[in-house]
C-alpha positions in Angstrom: -13.2 -22.4 0.5 -10.4 -21.4 3.4 -9.8 -25.8 3.3 -8.5 -25.8 -0.2 -4.8 -26.2 -1.0 -2.8 -23.5 -2.9 -2.8 -23.9 -6.7 -2.8 -21.9 -9.8 -5.6 -20.2 -9.6 -4.8 -18.7 -6.6 -1.3 -17.9 -8.1 -2.9 -16.7 -11.5 -5.3 -14.6 -8.6 -1.4 -13.3 -7.1 -0.3 -12.5 -9.6 -3.2 -10.3 -11.5 -3.8 -8.3 -8.3 0.0 -7.8 -7.5 0.8 -6.8 -11.1 -2.0 -4.0 -9.9 -0.5 -3.3 -6.4 3.1 -3.1 -8.6 1.5 -0.6 -10.6 0.5 1.6 -8.0 3.4 1.4 -6.2 5.1 2.7 -9.1 3.0 5.3 -9.6 3.9 6.7 -5.6 7.4 6.3 -6.0 8.0 8.0 -9.5 6.6 11.4 -8.1 8.8 11.5 -4.8 11.5 11.3 -8.4 9.9 13.8 -10.6 9.2 15.7 -8.1 12.6 16.7 -7.9 13.2 17.1 -11.6 10.2 19.4 -11.9 10.5 21.4 -8.7 14.5 21.7 -10.2 13.0 22.4 -14.4 10.0 24.9 -12.1 11.7 26.5 -10.0 9.3 25.7 -7.6 9.9 26.9 -3.6 10.1 23.8 -0.9 6.5 25.0 -0.3 5.1 24.4 -3.8 7.5 20.9 -4.3 6.0 19.5 -0.7 2.7 20.4 -2.1 3.3 17.9 -5.1 4.5 15.3 -3.2 1.8 15.4 -0.6 -1.5 16.5 -2.8 -2.0 12.7 -3.8 -2.1 11.6 -0.7 -5.2 14.1 0.3 -6.8 12.1 -2.7 -6.0 8.8 -1.1 -7.3 9.5 2.1 -10.5 10.3 0.0 -10.1 7.3 -1.9 -9.4 4.4 0.5 -12.2 5.4 2.9 -15.2 5.5 -0.3 -13.3 2.9 -2.1 -13.6 0.4 0.9 -17.6 1.3 1.0 -18.0 0.8 -2.5 -16.4 -2.4 -2.4 -18.6 -3.8 0.2 -21.6 -2.7 -2.2 -20.3 -3.6 -5.6 -17.4 -6.0 -5.4 -13.5 -6.0 -4.8 -12.9 -6.8 -8.2 -14.9 -4.1 -10.0 -13.8 -1.7 -7.7 -10.2 -2.7 -8.1 -10.6 -2.4 -11.7 -11.7 1.1 -11.9 -9.5 2.8 -9.5 -6.8 1.0 -11.6 -8.7 2.7 -14.5 -8.8 6.0 -13.0 -5.6 6.3 -11.6 -3.9 5.4 -15.0 -5.7 7.9 -17.3 -4.6 10.6 -14.6 -0.7 9.4 -14.3 -1.0 9.7 -18.2 -2.6 13.4 -18.4 -0.4 14.4 -15.9 2.5 14.1 -19.2 1.1 16.6 -20.5 0.5 19.3 -17.6 1.9 22.9 -18.2 1.6 24.0 -14.9 1.7 23.6 -11.4 -2.0 24.0 -10.8 -3.0 21.5 -13.9 -0.5 19.2 -12.0 -2.1 19.2 -8.3 -5.4 18.4 -9.5 -4.4 15.0 -12.3 -2.0 14.4 -8.8 -5.1 14.5 -6.5 -7.4 12.4 -9.0 -4.4 9.5 -9.3 -4.5 9.7 -5.2 -8.0 9.2 -5.2 -7.5 6.0 -7.7 -4.4 4.9 -5.6 -5.6 4.9 -2.4 -9.2 3.3 -3.2 -7.0 0.1 -4.6 -4.8 -0.9 -2.5 -7.3 -2.3 0.7 -9.7 -3.3 -1.7 -7.2 -5.7 -3.1 -6.0 -6.5 0.3 -9.5 -7.8 1.2 -10.0 -9.9 -2.8 -6.8 -11.6 -2.0 -7.8 -12.4 1.6 -11.0 -13.8 0.5 -9.9 -15.7 -1.9 -6.6 -17.1 -0.1 -6.1 -20.8 1.9 -6.6 -20.4 5.6 -3.1 -21.6 6.5 -1.6 -19.0 4.6 -3.6 -16.2 4.3 -1.3 -14.1 5.9 1.6 -15.0 4.1 -0.5 -14.4 0.6 -1.7 -11.0 1.6 2.3 -10.0 2.7 3.5 -11.7 -1.1 0.9 -9.2 -2.8 2.4 -6.7 -0.8 5.5 -7.5 -1.7 4.4 -6.2 -5.0 4.9 -2.9 -3.8 8.5 -3.6 -4.0 8.6 -4.1 -7.2 7.0 -1.4 -8.3 8.7 0.9 -6.4 11.9 -0.7 -7.7 10.6 0.2 -11.8 9.6 4.0 -10.8 13.6 3.5 -9.5 14.6 2.2 -12.4 12.4 5.4 -14.4 14.0 7.7 -12.4 17.5 6.7 -12.8 17.8 5.6 -16.6 14.6 8.2 -17.8 14.1 11.0 -15.9 17.6 13.0 -16.0 19.3 11.4 -19.1 16.4 13.1 -21.1 15.1 17.3 -22.0 11.7 17.4 -19.2 12.0 13.5 -18.6 9.2 13.6 -16.4 7.0 13.7 -18.5 8.0 10.3 -19.9 8.1 8.9 -16.7 4.1 10.0 -16.0 3.5 8.2 -19.5 4.7 5.1 -18.8 2.3 5.3 -15.9 -0.9 4.6 -18.6 -0.1 1.2 -18.8 -2.0 0.9 -15.5 -5.2 1.6 -17.3 -4.7 -1.4 -19.5 -4.2 -3.5 -16.3 -7.9 -2.7 -15.3 -9.0 -4.5 -18.3 -7.2 -8.0 -17.2 -8.3 -7.4 -13.3 -11.8 -6.9 -14.6 -11.9 -10.1 -16.4 -9.3 -12.2 -15.7 -9.8 -12.3 -11.9 -12.6 -13.9 -9.9 -14.8 -12.0 -7.2 -15.0 -12.8 -3.8 -17.2 -15.9 -2.9 -17.9 -14.6 0.6 -19.2 -11.0 -1.1 -20.9 -12.5 -3.9 -23.0 -14.6 -0.8 -23.5 -11.8 1.3 -25.4 -9.7 -1.3 -28.0 -13.2 -2.1 -25.7 -14.4 -5.4 -25.6 -17.5 -4.2 -25.1 -19.4 -7.7 -22.3 -16.7 -8.5 -20.3 -17.5 -5.4 -20.7 -21.8 -6.1 -19.4 -21.0 -9.4 -16.4 -19.7 -8.2 -15.4 -21.8 -5.6 -16.2 -24.3 -8.1 -13.4 -23.1 -10.5 -11.3 -23.8 -6.7 -11.6 -26.8 -6.6 -12.0 -27.8 -9.8 -8.0 -26.7 -9.9 -7.1 -28.2 -7.0 -8.7 -31.4 -8.2 -11.0 -32.0 -5.5 -14.9 -33.1 -5.5 -17.4 -30.2 -5.4 -18.6 -30.0 -1.7 -21.7 -29.1 -1.0 -22.6 -25.9 -0.3 -23.4 -24.4 3.2 -26.7 -21.8 2.8 -25.2 -18.4 4.1 -28.2 -15.9 4.5 -27.8 -12.4 2.4 -26.9 -9.6 4.2 -26.8 -5.7 3.5 -23.9 -3.9 3.9 -23.3 -2.7 7.3 -23.2 1.0 8.3 -19.6 2.3 8.7 -20.5 3.3 12.1 -20.4 0.0 13.0 -16.4 0.1 13.2 -16.7 2.1 16.5 -20.0 -0.9 18.5 -18.7 -1.8 21.2 -17.3 -5.4 19.5 -14.8 -3.7 16.9 -14.0 -0.5 18.8 -10.9 -1.6 20.5 -9.6 -2.8 17.7 -11.0 -0.3 15.2 -8.4 2.1 17.3 -5.3 0.3 17.2 -5.9 -0.3 13.9 -6.3 3.2 13.1 -3.3 4.4 15.0 -0.7 2.1 13.0 -2.1 3.3 9.4 -1.4 6.3 11.1 2.0 6.0 12.2 3.5 3.5 9.1 2.1 6.5 7.1 3.4 9.1 8.6 7.2 8.2 9.3 6.6 6.0 5.1 5.9 8.8 3.0 8.0 11.0 5.3 11.3 9.8 4.9 10.5 7.7 1.4 9.1 10.3 -1.0 11.5 13.1 0.3 14.4 10.3 0.3 16.1 11.8 -3.5 15.5 15.3 -2.2 17.0 14.6 1.2 20.3 12.9 -0.8 20.4 15.3 -3.4 20.4 18.2 -0.1 23.3 15.9 1.1 25.3 16.8 -2.0 25.3 14.0 -4.4 24.2 15.6 -7.7 20.9 14.0 -9.2 21.9 10.8 -11.2 23.5 9.3 -7.7 20.7 10.1 -5.3 18.3 8.5 -7.6 21.0 5.9 -7.7 21.3 5.4 -4.2 17.3 5.5 -3.8 17.2 2.0 -6.2 19.9 0.8 -3.6 17.8 1.3 -0.9 14.9 0.1 -2.8 15.8 -3.0 -3.5 16.2 -4.2 0.5 12.6 -4.3 1.0 12.1 -7.4 -1.0 14.0 -9.6 1.6 12.1 -7.2 4.2 8.4 -9.1 2.4 10.1 -12.5 2.1 11.1 -12.5 6.0 7.5 -11.0 7.2 5.5 -13.6 4.9 7.8 -16.8 6.5 7.3 -15.0 10.1 3.0 -14.2 9.9 2.5 -17.6 10.1 4.8 -18.2 12.6 4.8 -15.5 14.8 1.7 -14.4 14.6 0.3 -11.0 12.4 0.6 -8.5 15.3 4.0 -10.3 17.3 5.7 -10.0 12.9 4.0 -6.1 12.9 5.9 -4.7 16.2 9.2 -6.2 15.1 8.9 -4.7 12.0 8.0 -1.2 13.7 10.8 -1.8 16.6 13.5 -2.5 13.7 12.0 0.6 11.8 12.5 2.7 14.4 16.3 1.9 15.3 17.1 2.2 11.4 15.2 5.5 11.4 17.6 6.6 14.6 20.4 5.4 12.5 19.6 7.5 9.2 19.4 10.2 10.3 22.5 10.0 12.6 24.6 8.4 9.4 27.9 10.0 8.0 29.1 9.7 4.8 27.7 7.2 2.2 28.4 3.7 3.8 26.4 4.7 6.6 23.7 6.3 4.6 23.4 3.0 2.5 23.4 0.6 5.1 21.1 3.0 7.6 18.8 3.0 4.1 18.7 -0.5 3.4 17.7 -1.3 6.8 14.8 1.6 7.1 13.7 -0.1 4.1 14.0 -3.9 4.7 12.0 -3.5 8.6 9.6 -0.6 7.3 8.6 -2.9 4.4 8.2 -5.8 6.3 5.8 -4.2 8.6 3.6 -2.9 5.9 2.9 -6.5 4.8 2.6 -8.0 8.1 -0.4 -4.3 8.5 -2.4 -5.6 5.5 -2.1 -9.0 6.1 -4.0 -8.1 9.8 -6.0 -5.4 8.7 -8.8 -7.4 6.6 -8.7 -10.4 9.2 -10.2 -8.4 12.0 -13.7 -7.5 10.5 -16.4 -9.9 9.0 -17.3 -9.6 5.9 -20.2 -7.1 6.2 -17.8 -4.2 6.8 -14.6 -5.8 5.8 -13.6 -3.8 2.7 -15.2 -0.7 4.5 -13.2 -1.0 7.9 -10.2 -1.7 5.6 -10.5 0.9 3.4 -11.3 3.6 6.7 -8.1 2.5 8.4 -6.1 2.9 5.4 -8.2 6.6 4.5 -7.3 7.8 8.0 -3.7 6.8 7.4 -3.4 8.5 4.4 -3.8 11.8 6.8 -0.7 11.5 8.2 0.7 10.8 4.5 -0.4 14.0 3.8 1.0 16.2 7.0 4.3 14.2 6.6 5.3 15.0 3.6 4.3 18.6 4.0 6.3 19.0 7.6 9.8 17.4 6.1 10.9 21.3 4.8 9.7 22.8 8.5 11.1 20.0 10.4 15.2 20.2 8.5 14.9 24.1 9.2 14.4 23.2 12.4 16.4 20.3 14.0 18.1 18.6 10.6 18.1 15.2 9.5 18.7 13.7 12.8 15.9 15.4 14.4 13.4 14.8 11.0 14.2 10.9 11.6 14.7 11.1 15.6 10.8 12.0 14.9 10.2 9.2 12.5 11.5 6.6 14.9 9.5 7.6 17.8 6.3 7.2 15.3 7.2 3.8 14.5 8.0 2.8 18.6 4.0 4.4 18.6 2.9 2.2 16.3 4.6 -1.1 17.4 2.4 -0.7 20.7 -0.6 -0.1 19.3 -0.3 -2.8 17.2 -1.0 -5.0 20.5 -4.4 -3.7 20.7 -5.0 -5.9 17.6 -6.7 -9.0 19.3 -7.8 -11.5 18.5 -4.6 -13.4 17.0 -6.4 -14.0 12.9 -2.8 -16.3 12.0 -4.6 -20.0 11.1 -8.4 -19.3 11.2 -10.9 -18.8 9.3 -11.8 -15.0 8.4 -15.6 -13.8 9.9 -18.3 -14.7 7.4 -21.0 -12.7 9.1 
């Protein structure tokens, strides 16, 4: 199937999964805007605000780890749809929260759904993509994150500060993923690689025939593939995979730490620098728009330079941009450095999602991607909690110097991800 050309069915698959991805990003982005509004409305302390911003990532760490395992057992499409439903309902319920404790519980549940969805969606798209543009399709999927974050910024700019308790309306909009879950469950194909390895050969052949018909080619005779039970997660650390597992876990940790430490707190950091609520949200929206060209460039380079070089290059660009942002003085410098950080950081995310599913065989692909994402989510919990502490010690310059050094460490770790998979068929063992 990897030898087929790109077809309209691939487009439908990408749009279906990408819409779910954008809704995911919208929810993550919303908390950076509503967190400031809730903190102002409820009089939260910096520590309480930190927990509000971080508790979802605790759920994401758990969701990512177990979501990948469930996807290897029950299917990519099914788990993807269920996770959309879970976090959509929990986000909608957050609009009714009357106290911090209840909101923290709901945000934790949201995180479980969000964390499970992302590695599962990237695995599904990777396994359904033509080999020659597989990396580009996964980066295109990741680019929907920018769309979702822009939606969150628009909601933050037009809804949150302009209505009394506007954050409740923002959360209510988060019900949309629950509705989209129905479309995902019945509209997207399941991965034929997963179906074959679970012994569901006829279903796998039916999926392949749909793509062949979409490409206008004659059905090709299928090759027999032995059914295989999912391998244990412990095999991620077997001699064959331990180097790439160590590398991918470290990259995920570094990228999560710096990205969520910077961007979840960005509206609050701008507010603390003297910009009012509306302007801080507006500047965040401008900075967020730079994510889109970052993804576009990464989508091109992952097939030209390869996954590892593209990932390392964008991480080094992120490191330099973080240092400049910490030293920025004045609106123009803040916007320029912020846009550069947004461009390079989200390009790095695209390359990271492209390489992660490729380094493992089909039977542990979901578990491998989920475990890497789950480990990375530990950093996404630690980073927002550490921001107020580091700011108190060393200020903006010190905080973003730490983020820059972490990006640079991730760039070094990218070179552990051998062999390069650009242009090669996925390992179906």
